[in-house]
N, C-alpha and C positions, 0 to 999 in steps of 0.2 A: 575746298582743299584739296592738297595734295594725295592723287590716288598713283599709286604706283602697283601694284599686284591688286589680282580681284580674285576670287575665290568663287565657284557652284558648285551647284551641288542639287540632285534631286531625287525624294526619297516617298512613302508610303507606298501607295498602290497607284501600275501605272494608269496613263489618261492618253488618252491620243493626241497632246500635245508637248510631251516633256523633251523627243529628241526636236523636234520643232524649235522651242523654247532656248533648246540650248545654242542651237545653229543661231537662233536670233541673238541672242546674245552675245553670240562672237562677233557676229557682223559687222553690230553697230560699234563696240568699242573698234574692232579694227578699222570703220570708214573713218571715226571724229576721236580714237584718240588709240592708234597703232602703236606705241611707245606701252602705256599698260600694261605686263603680264598679264596673262589669265594662266590660274590652272583649274583642273576640276579633281572633285573627291570624289574617289569609286565607291560604291554602293552607300551615297546619302551621310549621313551621321555614323554609321560602319566603319567608315576610311576614314571619316574625321580623329574617331578614337585613336584609328591604328594610323594613322597616317601616310595611308594608300591613296597617294595621286597623281595624276598625273597632266604635263604640261602643255598646252595647248600651243604648239609648234607652228611653224613657216605652212606648211602643208594642209593643217588641220584648219587652220584662219582661211586658207584659199580653199577649201573643201567645204567649208562647212554652212555653205547655201543646200547642199547632196542631204546634208540630216532634217529639212523641210518633206524628202519623199518617204518619208518610215514611222514607223511609230515605234513603242518601246522606250529606253530609254542610253542611249552611249554608254553611258559615265554608271551605272546602275544606282537602283533603289535599293531600300531596306525601311524595315518599320525600327527604328529604334528609337527612344524615350532618355533623352540624356537627364529626367529630376528623377529617372526609375532606376539605381542603382542597380539593384537588388539582381534587374534583369541582363543589364552590364557585364557582371561580379558574371554572372551564369555563365552570358555567352561568348566570357573571356575577352570583351573590351576595355575592361580595367582591372586594376585589384582589388582583393577586397578591401575596406578602407577608407577606397580614390575615389573621392565625387568627380563624375562624368566630367559637368559643366567643369570641371577646373580642368583635368588631362583635357576637353575639347579647345577651352580658352588658351591654355599652355602650346597647343601645334598649329592653333592660328596666328600664334603670338610667333612660332620658333618657325612660321612659311612665310609674315612679314606679311599678312593677309591684312589690307584696309578696307575690304566692301565683301559681304559674304550676300552670296546673289543664291538664294532658296526656291524653289520649284516644286512644290507641294501644297497639300491639305492646309487645314487649322493649324493639325498638329504641326505638320511638321515648320508653319510659320512661328504657331505660339512657340515653340521649344526652340526658334530663333532668336526670338525676343527673351528667353527665358538667356540663353546663351549671352547675346549683346549687354543686358543690364550685369550679366557676373563680370565682364569685362569691364562694362563700365568703374563697376564699385572698386577694381582692383586696378582704376588707373592703365586700361587699355580704352583705344575707343576705336570701337566697330561699325562701318555702317552696314548696315542688313538693309536688304532688298530682296522681298517677297513674291513669288512670282503662283497668285490663285488656280493649281489645279486640284480639279473633284471631276469625276464623271456625272457624281451627285447634283452640280451646282446649288452648292447645298451652303455656298461661305458667306457670314452675315462680316458687314454690311451690303458684299459685294455682286454684279449683279448677275454676271455671266462668267463662269468660270471659266477656263483654257480647256479647253477638250469633250465638253459635257454636249455640247452640236453635232461633233462625227460621230458621239457616242451613239448620241438619238437614232442617227442613218443609220451606222454600222446593228445595231438591234434592230432595229425596221427590217435590213434586210435580212437580217439572221432568221426573221419570223416568217420573214416570206418564205423560207425553203423551209421550214418548219411548218407552218400551218398548212404547206403541202399535203404533209401526211395525214391530212384528214378523213380519207378514204382511202387510209390502207386494215380499216375492219368499222363495220358500224358501232354505233352511240361511241363513239370517238371522241374523246375527253384532251384536251389540249393546252398544257399549262408552259406557258411563257416568262421562265421567273429570269426579272428582271434588278441589275441590282438599285442599291438603293437602302441603304440602313435605315437613316430616320425620314427620309424626303424622296417622294413621291414623284419629281420633274421631271428626272429621266425615265423613269416606265409610262410617263403621260404623252412626255414629247415622242418616244418611242413609237408609243402607239396614232398619234397624232400625224408622223410621217409614216408611219404605214398603212393608214388610212387615203391618204392626199398618192398614195402609190397606189392601192383598190380605186382607185377612183380615175386612174392612168388607161385600167384595164378596160378590156371587152370581153363581154361570158356571152357562151352559148348553153343555156337555161333548159334545153330539149335534151344535150344529153349529160345534165349534172352538174356542169361549170358555174356557180350560180357565185354571187358576191356575196349572197346570206352567207356562202357554206365557209367564204375565204376570210371573212369578218371577224373582229372582234366582240365577242358578247358579254367582255367583263373587265374592268379593268380595278385593280385592288390600290389601296395604297396606303400609307401610314398614318395619312391625315387624313382619311375617311373613316366613316362608321361602316361595321360589318357585319348584317345582322346573316348567318350565314344561313337558314334555315330560310328564309323570307328570297334569296340570293340564290337559294337552291331550286326554291318550287318556280322562280323568273324560269332560272336555268334548265331546266326540266323540261316546260313546254318546250323550246329551243332544240332539243336533245332529242325531243317526240317529234317534233315536225319532222327537221333535218338531218336528224343522225350523227353529230356534231359540234362539241361546244370551245369556244378556243378563248383561252382565260391571259390576258396579261398582268401580273404580278410583284410589283414591288417585293424583295426581300425582306425589306423591315414591316411588309405588312402584318399582323397578326403576331408580331416576333416575341413583343411580351407576355401574349398567352401563352405560344409554344412556349417558353423560357421559365415560363410559371409551371407547364405542366411539365416539364421534364424535371424540376427542384422540388416537385411534390412528389414526385415518383423517388427521390433521392440519386436521381442521377448528376453527375457532375457538367456541368454549361460551361466550356474551353471559352476562355479570352484570350486578348491578344496583350503585348507590352503597355498597350494605351488605358486598359479593361474592358473593349468592345467586344461583344462576344461574337466569336470566329461562327458566322452566320456559315459558311460551307459544311460546316460540323453538326448543326440542327436542321438543316435542309428544310427551306421553308417552302420550298417549292413542293414537295415531299406530302410534306406535312399538310397543306393543301388538297392537293390532288387526291389523295386519302377520305378527306373532312368531304370535299363532291363526289370523288366517284362513285360511291355508295350511294348517295339523294339522288344523282342522276342515274340511274342504271347502269353505265360506263362500261362499256367491255372493254374495252382495250383505253389504257392512261397512258399520255408521253410529256413526261416534263424535261424541260431544256435551257439549259442558262446564256444566256445568251453575254455574261459580263467577260469572258475571258477569250472571250470574241472580239466584244468589241473596244475593250481598251486599250489591248497594244496597236489600234488601226494609226497609220497614219494621217494625219489632217486632213479635213475636207476644208474647200475655198474656203470657207466661210471664216472655220477657226483660223487657218492660216492670219490673216487678215488682223482678229483679235490677236493675233499670240506676235505681230510684228508691230501695234503697237503698241501691244505694254511691253518690249521688252525695249522699242525705241525710248520708251520712256521712261522704266529703270533705269537706265544709262541714265537718262538725266537725271534721273533722282541721284545715284549712288555720286553721279559729278560732283553735287549738287552739296550730298553730305544727309540726302534726308531718308529715314530710315521709317521700314512701312513694306506693308503688302497692295500693291498692284494693282489698281480695280478700278473701275466706274462705282462709284461710293453712293446706292441708292436713299441714303439719308442727306444728301447734299446733289440734288439734283442729276443723279446719274452721271456726276462729274469724275473724269478720270486722273487720279491722282494716289501719290504717297498715302494708304490707311491709315494712322496708329496702331500699332499691335495690340492695343489691348480693348480696341476697337476690333477684332477680329474675333468670331467663334466659328464653331460648327451647329450643322443638326437643325440650318433654316427651315424651316418646313416650307414645303410648296402650297400656292394660293389655291388653293381647290375654288374659291369663290372666279376666274379669271373665266370672260367667254368663253374664249375660244374651248376651252377644258369641259366648261358647262353644257357647251353645243356637241363636242365628241359624247359625252353622255347621256345626252337626249337621244343622240342619232342613237344612239348601240341600247336605248331604252334601259336604262342605268338611272335607278333616284340618285340624287345626289345629295349624300348623306355624311357633311363634315363629320367633324369630332373625333378622330379616329387617333391614333399614337400619333405624336411626334416631336 
């Protein structure tokens, strides 16, 4: 197909891949099809609705490689759902009675866009699919090629989402400093709250990365510097059933013996119980335009800390969240390799007119391909039966009981 102009946008929450993915797409187009114009909509679908865009000029093309060194997104993100007209009206993005899909479609047509590259999670990419379908129904063909971005690593059927490996590494580094607080008082309870609404992959991967760091350290037990005190004593995920009383009894023994307990908690663990408790009390639970509970407003870490502090007899409690530290980091070497392979493939797919989300398809032998939009979904559960995770729990003395909410 003939491609004259492509557009880029990043949307949803940040992940340590957005800047690099933008840079990678610009680099690849410049390498193999420099005649194609590139524009970028500012702040995702927010900018698309408002017609707020920039042209990727010669300087940006020449220096696109610098974007691999940074986190965040140079072109900006937002959470805008094009099928949620009421929210778009409320935010002043469209007028009352306007269909946001129609407004976005008209903007793409006015801008002469042949290919739209969306870099985001399942919401971002399924919204792009809605937009492409709307355009097709109205006689305008648009190729949409998405890239899977989420630190939760929970996009079906994609094996590995961009940015997740880096987020796990960053969360582990964050935890090392937080857990260093464990001797700031006797009977210390530390809760490291990790992002992960439906999926515990990031929490599990961060715990494994942190324990690899522990393996590389030397200890001075006679002075109180012990691996046991620095170790993780519990990992709570949405996919695991949790008997709070039984876990509290196990952890109290650890607290009694060494004076501290360190917990890695996925923010989605126990979310249903917390929401039910709040709504039963008459409290309103805030949700975003996609209907997701705003987890930062219900504070899962604080809720769990309160439950366990009393049962463990903790004298001091610390709850720290690593999400915003991790998600805007620059991509690490492992993610940079993945980003390079996916952005190169995305450009190849775009030039052939193949729409879909780029990823290694777990239902097709992990083959890298453009996966059809109808097959894309969020909330993929972390497989707690994997050998490495079972070994981790066994090593810290926590029973593996599947059956939590996912």
